[in-house]
py3Dmol code that shows the C-alpha trace and the ligand (Angstrom):
import py3Dmol

protein = """\
ATOM      1  CA  MET A   1      -8.461  -3.319   6.896  1.00  0.00           C
ATOM      2  CA  TYR A   2      -6.926  -6.588   7.910  1.00  0.00           C
ATOM      3  CA  GLY A   3      -4.588  -5.927  11.032  1.00  0.00           C
ATOM      4  CA  LEU A   4      -1.579  -6.822   8.744  1.00  0.00           C
ATOM      5  CA  VAL A   5      -2.037  -3.567   7.279  1.00  0.00           C
ATOM      6  CA  ASN A   6      -2.010  -1.559  10.461  1.00  0.00           C
ATOM      7  CA  LYS A   7       0.964  -3.686  11.715  1.00  0.00           C
ATOM      8  CA  ALA A   8       2.811  -2.597   8.932  1.00  0.00           C
ATOM      9  CA  ILE A   9       2.192   0.872   9.669  1.00  0.00           C
ATOM     10  CA  LYS A  10       3.510   0.367  13.356  1.00  0.00           C
ATOM     11  CA  ASP A  11       6.730  -1.272  12.001  1.00  0.00           C
ATOM     12  CA  LEU A  12       7.538   1.608   9.729  1.00  0.00           C
ATOM     13  CA  VAL A  13       6.920   4.017  12.760  1.00  0.00           C
ATOM     14  CA  THR A  14       8.774   1.828  15.391  1.00  0.00           C
ATOM     15  CA  LYS A  15      11.867   1.082  12.909  1.00  0.00           C
ATOM     16  CA  GLY A  16      12.072   4.736  11.913  1.00  0.00           C
ATOM     17  CA  TYR A  17      11.290   6.563  15.086  1.00  0.00           C
ATOM     18  CA  GLY A  18      11.208   4.296  18.097  1.00  0.00           C
ATOM     19  CA  GLU A  19       8.433   2.747  20.250  1.00  0.00           C
ATOM     20  CA  GLU A  20       7.749   5.938  22.000  1.00  0.00           C
ATOM     21  CA  LYS A  21       6.562   7.927  19.127  1.00  0.00           C
ATOM     22  CA  TRP A  22       4.218   4.681  18.252  1.00  0.00           C
ATOM     23  CA  LEU A  23       2.582   5.053  21.648  1.00  0.00           C
ATOM     24  CA  GLU A  24       1.992   8.706  21.206  1.00  0.00           C
ATOM     25  CA  ILE A  25       0.296   7.928  17.836  1.00  0.00           C
ATOM     26  CA  CYS A  26      -1.837   5.367  19.327  1.00  0.00           C
ATOM     27  CA  GLN A  27      -2.810   7.717  22.184  1.00  0.00           C
ATOM     28  CA  LEU A  28      -3.574  10.502  19.751  1.00  0.00           C
ATOM     29  CA  SER A  29      -5.988   7.988  17.847  1.00  0.00           C
ATOM     30  CA  ASN A  30      -7.532   6.614  20.877  1.00  0.00           C
ATOM     31  CA  PHE A  31      -6.248   3.148  20.030  1.00  0.00           C
ATOM     32  CA  GLU A  32      -5.657   1.484  23.518  1.00  0.00           C
ATOM     33  CA  ASP A  33      -4.404  -2.026  22.265  1.00  0.00           C
ATOM     34  CA  GLU A  34      -1.117  -0.660  20.850  1.00  0.00           C
ATOM     35  CA  ASP A  35      -0.987  -3.883  18.481  1.00  0.00           C
ATOM     36  CA  PHE A  36      -2.950  -5.533  16.047  1.00  0.00           C
ATOM     37  CA  ILE A  37      -3.940  -9.141  15.215  1.00  0.00           C
ATOM     38  CA  ASP A  38      -2.912  -9.730  11.456  1.00  0.00           C
ATOM     39  CA  MET A  39      -5.996 -11.974  10.334  1.00  0.00           C
ATOM     40  CA  GLU A  40      -8.367  -9.592  12.105  1.00  0.00           C
ATOM     41  CA  THR A  41     -10.379  -6.803  10.435  1.00  0.00           C
ATOM     42  CA  TYR A  42     -10.316  -3.381  11.888  1.00  0.00           C
ATOM     43  CA  PRO A  43     -12.317  -0.406  10.891  1.00  0.00           C
ATOM     44  CA  ASP A  44     -10.814   1.726   7.792  1.00  0.00           C
ATOM     45  CA  SER A  45     -11.356   4.809   9.924  1.00  0.00           C
ATOM     46  CA  LEU A  46      -8.623   3.412  12.482  1.00  0.00           C
ATOM     47  CA  THR A  47      -6.049   3.126   9.496  1.00  0.00           C
ATOM     48  CA  TYR A  48      -6.789   6.840   8.432  1.00  0.00           C
ATOM     49  CA  SER A  49      -6.559   7.870  11.861  1.00  0.00           C
ATOM     50  CA  LEU A  50      -3.219   6.261  12.680  1.00  0.00           C
ATOM     51  CA  VAL A  51      -1.932   7.837   9.402  1.00  0.00           C
ATOM     52  CA  GLY A  52      -3.134  11.338  10.434  1.00  0.00           C
ATOM     53  CA  SER A  53      -1.530  10.796  14.005  1.00  0.00           C
ATOM     54  CA  ALA A  54       1.650   9.599  12.604  1.00  0.00           C
ATOM     55  CA  SER A  55       1.751  12.877  10.468  1.00  0.00           C
ATOM     56  CA  LYS A  56       0.914  15.088  13.367  1.00  0.00           C
ATOM     57  CA  VAL A  57       3.757  13.365  15.588  1.00  0.00           C
ATOM     58  CA  SER A  58       6.274  13.386  12.875  1.00  0.00           C
ATOM     59  CA  GLY A  59       5.520  16.641  11.078  1.00  0.00           C
ATOM     60  CA  ILE A  60       5.602  14.570   7.883  1.00  0.00           C
ATOM     61  CA  ASP A  61       2.866  15.234   5.414  1.00  0.00           C
ATOM     62  CA  ALA A  62      -0.013  12.188   5.554  1.00  0.00           C
ATOM     63  CA  THR A  63       0.515  12.080   1.730  1.00  0.00           C
ATOM     64  CA  LYS A  64       4.063  11.305   2.244  1.00  0.00           C
ATOM     65  CA  ILE A  65       3.719   8.761   4.991  1.00  0.00           C
ATOM     66  CA  LEU A  66       1.235   6.820   2.955  1.00  0.00           C
ATOM     67  CA  GLU A  67       3.830   6.751   0.002  1.00  0.00           C
ATOM     68  CA  LEU A  68       6.417   5.632   2.369  1.00  0.00           C
ATOM     69  CA  PHE A  69       3.990   3.017   3.655  1.00  0.00           C
ATOM     70  CA  GLY A  70       3.580   1.767   0.187  1.00  0.00           C
ATOM     71  CA  GLU A  71       7.249   1.315  -0.247  1.00  0.00           C
ATOM     72  CA  HIS A  72       7.633  -0.211   3.286  1.00  0.00           C
ATOM     73  CA  TRP A  73       4.648  -2.566   2.543  1.00  0.00           C
ATOM     74  CA  ILE A  74       6.496  -4.523  -0.216  1.00  0.00           C
ATOM     75  CA  LEU A  75       9.496  -5.232   2.092  1.00  0.00           C
ATOM     76  CA  TYR A  76       7.357  -6.017   5.140  1.00  0.00           C
ATOM     77  CA  THR A  77       4.925  -8.578   3.398  1.00  0.00           C
ATOM     78  CA  ALA A  78       7.873 -10.279   1.788  1.00  0.00           C
ATOM     79  CA  ASP A  79       9.340 -10.638   5.431  1.00  0.00           C
ATOM     80  CA  GLU A  80       6.004 -11.464   6.953  1.00  0.00           C
ATOM     81  CA  GLY A  81       5.318 -14.820   5.283  1.00  0.00           C
ATOM     82  CA  TYR A  82       4.195 -13.682   1.974  1.00  0.00           C
ATOM     83  CA  GLY A  83       7.477 -13.780   0.300  1.00  0.00           C
ATOM     84  CA  GLU A  84       6.513 -16.962  -1.730  1.00  0.00           C
ATOM     85  CA  MET A  85       3.262 -15.377  -2.826  1.00  0.00           C
ATOM     86  CA  MET A  86       5.280 -12.233  -4.119  1.00  0.00           C
ATOM     87  CA  ASN A  87       7.651 -14.713  -5.988  1.00  0.00           C
ATOM     88  CA  LEU A  88       4.709 -16.274  -7.606  1.00  0.00           C
ATOM     89  CA  SER A  89       3.439 -12.873  -8.681  1.00  0.00           C
ATOM     90  CA  GLY A  90       5.856 -12.345 -11.410  1.00  0.00           C
ATOM     91  CA  SER A  91       9.422 -12.507 -12.536  1.00  0.00           C
ATOM     92  CA  THR A  92       9.422  -9.162 -14.191  1.00  0.00           C
ATOM     93  CA  PHE A  93       7.698  -5.942 -13.104  1.00  0.00           C
ATOM     94  CA  ILE A  94       5.409  -5.827 -15.936  1.00  0.00           C
ATOM     95  CA  GLU A  95       4.286  -9.481 -15.307  1.00  0.00           C
ATOM     96  CA  PHE A  96       3.905  -8.585 -11.531  1.00  0.00           C
ATOM     97  CA  LEU A  97       1.889  -5.529 -12.416  1.00  0.00           C
ATOM     98  CA  ASN A  98      -0.454  -7.834 -14.507  1.00  0.00           C
ATOM     99  CA  ASN A  99      -0.816 -10.274 -11.772  1.00  0.00           C
ATOM    100  CA  LEU A 100      -2.047  -7.839  -9.211  1.00  0.00           C
ATOM    101  CA  ASN A 101      -5.741  -9.114  -9.040  1.00  0.00           C
ATOM    102  CA  LEU A 102      -4.303 -12.784  -9.093  1.00  0.00           C
ATOM    103  CA  LEU A 103      -2.189 -12.053  -5.941  1.00  0.00           C
ATOM    104  CA  HIS A 104      -5.040 -10.425  -4.093  1.00  0.00           C
ATOM    105  CA  GLU A 105      -7.242 -13.397  -5.061  1.00  0.00           C
ATOM    106  CA  ARG A 106      -4.865 -15.473  -3.444  1.00  0.00           C
ATOM    107  CA  ILE A 107      -4.920 -13.274  -0.366  1.00  0.00           C
ATOM    108  CA  ASN A 108      -8.486 -13.419  -0.213  1.00  0.00           C
ATOM    109  CA  ASN A 109      -8.339 -17.069   0.224  1.00  0.00           C
ATOM    110  CA  LEU A 110      -6.483 -16.722   3.592  1.00  0.00           C
ATOM    111  CA  MET A 111      -8.507 -13.378   4.254  1.00  0.00           C
ATOM    112  CA  PRO A 112     -12.011 -13.834   3.396  1.00  0.00           C
ATOM    113  CA  ASP A 113     -13.240 -10.434   4.203  1.00  0.00           C
ATOM    114  CA  LEU A 114     -10.577  -8.662   2.061  1.00  0.00           C
ATOM    115  CA  LYS A 115     -11.817  -5.792  -0.124  1.00  0.00           C
ATOM    116  CA  ALA A 116      -9.211  -5.727  -2.399  1.00  0.00           C
ATOM    117  CA  PRO A 117      -8.561  -3.062  -4.984  1.00  0.00           C
ATOM    118  CA  ASP A 118      -8.782  -3.930  -8.858  1.00  0.00           C
ATOM    119  CA  PHE A 119      -6.069  -3.317 -11.205  1.00  0.00           C
ATOM    120  CA  GLN A 120      -5.678  -3.230 -15.127  1.00  0.00           C
ATOM    121  CA  THR A 121      -2.701  -2.628 -17.051  1.00  0.00           C
ATOM    122  CA  ARG A 122      -2.944  -1.000 -20.544  1.00  0.00           C
ATOM    123  CA  ASN A 123      -1.011   0.970 -22.967  1.00  0.00           C
ATOM    124  CA  GLU A 124       2.345  -0.959 -22.485  1.00  0.00           C
ATOM    125  CA  LYS A 125       5.495   0.503 -24.409  1.00  0.00           C
ATOM    126  CA  SER A 126       9.027  -0.224 -24.034  1.00  0.00           C
ATOM    127  CA  ASN A 127       9.427   2.396 -21.280  1.00  0.00           C
ATOM    128  CA  SER A 128       6.094   2.892 -19.708  1.00  0.00           C
ATOM    129  CA  ILE A 129       2.802   1.450 -18.906  1.00  0.00           C
ATOM    130  CA  GLU A 130      -0.574   2.716 -17.555  1.00  0.00           C
ATOM    131  CA  LEU A 131      -2.180   0.911 -14.445  1.00  0.00           C
ATOM    132  CA  GLU A 132      -5.950   1.433 -13.959  1.00  0.00           C
ATOM    133  CA  TYR A 133      -6.943   1.151 -10.242  1.00  0.00           C
ATOM    134  CA  ARG A 134     -10.427   0.715  -8.744  1.00  0.00           C
ATOM    135  CA  SER A 135     -11.047   0.768  -5.203  1.00  0.00           C
ATOM    136  CA  ASP A 136     -14.272   1.319  -2.857  1.00  0.00           C
ATOM    137  CA  ARG A 137     -11.946   3.308  -0.616  1.00  0.00           C
ATOM    138  CA  GLU A 138     -10.872   6.859  -1.115  1.00  0.00           C
ATOM    139  CA  GLY A 139      -7.153   8.321  -0.338  1.00  0.00           C
ATOM    140  CA  PHE A 140      -4.853   5.269  -1.219  1.00  0.00           C
ATOM    141  CA  ILE A 141      -3.445   6.889  -4.177  1.00  0.00           C
ATOM    142  CA  PRO A 142      -0.117   7.933  -2.356  1.00  0.00           C
ATOM    143  CA  MET A 143       0.080   4.272  -0.948  1.00  0.00           C
ATOM    144  CA  LEU A 144      -0.237   3.099  -4.588  1.00  0.00           C
ATOM    145  CA  LYS A 145       2.513   5.394  -5.709  1.00  0.00           C
ATOM    146  CA  GLY A 146       4.865   3.918  -3.045  1.00  0.00           C
ATOM    147  CA  LEU A 147       3.832   0.496  -3.776  1.00  0.00           C
ATOM    148  CA  ILE A 148       4.806   0.620  -7.339  1.00  0.00           C
ATOM    149  CA  ILE A 149       7.993   2.524  -6.517  1.00  0.00           C
ATOM    150  CA  GLY A 150       8.891  -0.313  -3.938  1.00  0.00           C
ATOM    151  CA  LEU A 151       7.867  -2.893  -6.579  1.00  0.00           C
ATOM    152  CA  GLY A 152      10.208  -1.366  -9.107  1.00  0.00           C
ATOM    153  CA  LYS A 153      13.027  -1.401  -6.518  1.00  0.00           C
ATOM    154  CA  ARG A 154      12.378  -5.225  -6.066  1.00  0.00           C
ATOM    155  CA  PHE A 155      13.237  -5.550  -9.812  1.00  0.00           C
ATOM    156  CA  GLU A 156      16.174  -3.052  -9.456  1.00  0.00           C
ATOM    157  CA  MET A 157      14.118  -0.486 -11.735  1.00  0.00           C
ATOM    158  CA  GLU A 158      14.015   3.302 -10.909  1.00  0.00           C
ATOM    159  CA  VAL A 159      10.379   4.157 -11.738  1.00  0.00           C
ATOM    160  CA  GLN A 160       8.413   7.348 -11.928  1.00  0.00           C
ATOM    161  CA  VAL A 161       4.915   7.276 -11.242  1.00  0.00           C
ATOM    162  CA  LYS A 162       1.995  10.078 -11.897  1.00  0.00           C
ATOM    163  CA  GLN A 163      -1.746  10.014 -11.861  1.00  0.00           C
ATOM    164  CA  ILE A 164      -3.029  10.904 -15.232  1.00  0.00           C
ATOM    165  CA  GLU A 165      -6.724  10.176 -14.746  1.00  0.00           C
ATOM    166  CA  PHE A 166      -8.479  11.159 -11.811  1.00  0.00           C
ATOM    167  CA  LYS A 167     -12.046   9.314 -10.805  1.00  0.00           C
ATOM    168  CA  ASN A 168     -13.013  12.291  -8.545  1.00  0.00           C
ATOM    169  CA  GLN A 169     -12.763  14.593 -11.734  1.00  0.00           C
ATOM    170  CA  GLY A 170     -15.255  12.513 -13.614  1.00  0.00           C
ATOM    171  CA  ALA A 171     -12.646   9.708 -15.053  1.00  0.00           C
ATOM    172  CA  GLN A 172     -14.008   6.150 -15.175  1.00  0.00           C
ATOM    173  CA  CYS A 173     -11.345   5.283 -12.732  1.00  0.00           C
ATOM    174  CA  ASP A 174      -7.808   6.424 -11.431  1.00  0.00           C
ATOM    175  CA  VAL A 175      -4.926   5.798 -13.834  1.00  0.00           C
ATOM    176  CA  MET A 176      -1.331   5.883 -13.019  1.00  0.00           C
ATOM    177  CA  LEU A 177       1.413   6.475 -15.648  1.00  0.00           C
ATOM    178  CA  ILE A 178       4.607   4.448 -14.760  1.00  0.00           C
ATOM    179  CA  GLU A 179       7.745   5.258 -16.477  1.00  0.00           C
ATOM    180  CA  TRP A 180      11.315   3.951 -16.271  1.00  0.00           C
TER     181      TRP A 180
END
"""
ligand_1 = """\
43
HEM
C 2.387 -10.094 -0.866
C 1.970 -8.850 -0.974
C 0.725 -8.226 -0.753
C -0.261 -8.460 0.318
C -0.392 -9.537 1.455
C -1.423 -7.566 0.040
C -2.427 -7.520 1.157
C -3.517 -6.397 1.125
C -4.410 -6.313 2.213
C -4.506 -7.312 3.252
C -4.932 -5.179 2.000
C -6.071 -4.471 2.923
C -7.341 -4.685 2.310
C -8.433 -5.159 3.251
O -8.043 -5.330 4.380
O -9.588 -5.129 3.004
C -4.513 -4.629 0.642
C -4.822 -3.288 0.260
C -4.134 -2.723 -1.072
N -3.358 -3.494 -1.773
Fe -2.297 -5.324 -1.605
N -1.220 -6.685 -0.740
C 0.005 -7.041 -1.640
C 0.622 -6.616 -2.641
C 0.253 -5.339 -3.054
C 0.893 -4.659 -4.251
C 2.230 -5.229 -4.996
C 0.096 -3.731 -4.683
C 0.087 -2.732 -5.817
C 1.426 -2.295 -6.479
C -1.015 -3.828 -3.656
C -2.197 -2.671 -3.728
C -2.923 -2.688 -2.874
C -3.714 -1.224 -2.578
C -3.493 0.017 -3.394
C -4.340 -1.427 -1.362
C -5.428 -0.338 -0.662
C -6.768 -0.623 -0.411
C -7.592 -0.196 -1.457
O -7.101 0.304 -2.618
O -8.721 -0.346 -1.515
N -1.026 -4.563 -2.897
N -3.462 -5.413 0.299
"""
view = py3Dmol.view(width=600, height=400)
view.addModel(protein, "pdb")
view.setStyle({"model": 0}, {"cartoon": {"style": "trace"}})
view.addModel(ligand_1, "xyz")
view.setStyle({"model": 1}, {"stick": {}})
view.zoomTo()
view.show()
């Protein structure tokens, strides 16, 4: 994962719990640098390990941490120079969901080694929509949930998100039902 992701995890921890806790987490994960370079790639295993250590240090479930992280990511990226890209991705919640691949393609231009997920909306109704999610990675569904909730907040919407199809149970891909 690009350093930007791990840096956002650091930001979430230090803002919520202080620098000390972050140092504890780095120690637990045997990560000596304590900081990241946005545009450099780090092994996915480090990201998983940081989330696991944050869970141990805080006593908060790793699933919950990933969800909180997803929500935080929407605010963090908007503040860290990607605000304009966010603005370009849609002026409504639905439009934004339809442009998630375009958004990541634009990011891919800046970050050539990006392994972006793939999204496809379907079954749009007046108060719900479904989002197909495909990724080479495992374990990021809780983060996706937080991302969608955070994106809803960006458009002043209170959305509920639940997974309705599961790749690890034989479905073609993971599918989220989003309602408001
Ligand atoms: C300006 C805003 C955004 C930026 C800069 C951004 C950038 C990134 C980056 C750098 C990664 C790590 C992938 C890698 O390093 O190979 C990532 C992963 C991911 N992004 Fe985005 N992203 C943005 C918005 C969003 C939004 C709004 C969603 C969904 C609602 C989303 C969904 C995801 C998911 C689920 C992953 C996890 C990795 C995976 O599934 O394989 N992103 N994104």
